[in-house]
C-alpha positions in Angstrom: -1.3 -31.5 48.0 -3.0 -34.2 50.0 -6.7 -33.4 50.0 -7.3 -35.6 53.0 -5.6 -33.1 55.4 -7.4 -30.0 54.3 -10.7 -28.3 55.1 -13.7 -29.3 53.0 -13.7 -26.0 51.1 -10.2 -26.7 49.9 -11.1 -30.2 48.8 -13.9 -28.8 46.7 -11.6 -26.1 45.2 -8.9 -28.7 44.4 -11.6 -30.9 42.8 -12.9 -28.0 40.7 -9.7 -26.1 39.8 -6.9 -28.6 40.3 -4.1 -28.3 42.9 -2.8 -24.9 41.9 -0.3 -24.8 44.8 1.3 -28.1 43.8 1.4 -26.9 40.2 3.0 -23.6 41.1 5.6 -25.4 43.3 6.4 -27.8 40.5 6.8 -24.9 38.0 9.0 -23.0 40.5 11.3 -26.0 40.9 11.6 -26.5 37.2 12.4 -22.8 36.7 15.0 -23.0 39.5 16.7 -26.0 38.0 16.8 -24.4 34.5 18.1 -21.2 35.9 20.8 -23.0 37.9 21.8 -25.0 34.8 21.8 -21.9 32.6 23.8 -19.7 34.9 26.4 -22.2 36.0 29.3 -21.2 33.9 31.9 -23.0 36.1 30.8 -26.4 34.8 31.7 -25.4 31.3 35.2 -24.2 32.4 35.8 -27.4 34.3 34.8 -29.5 31.3 37.3 -27.7 29.1 40.1 -28.4 31.6 39.4 -32.1 31.5 39.3 -32.4 27.7 42.4 -30.4 27.1 
């Protein structure tokens, strides 16, 4: 999160605690990518068709 576009209280919180919102968004995206990769069974089937 860009601290220059926020209220001063948020700038202080980000300085003290880190950018929790950005960290949570990053963790959510990593989880989404891992879940999509894990649950995508169609790719494995297509790979078998091309190697056979």
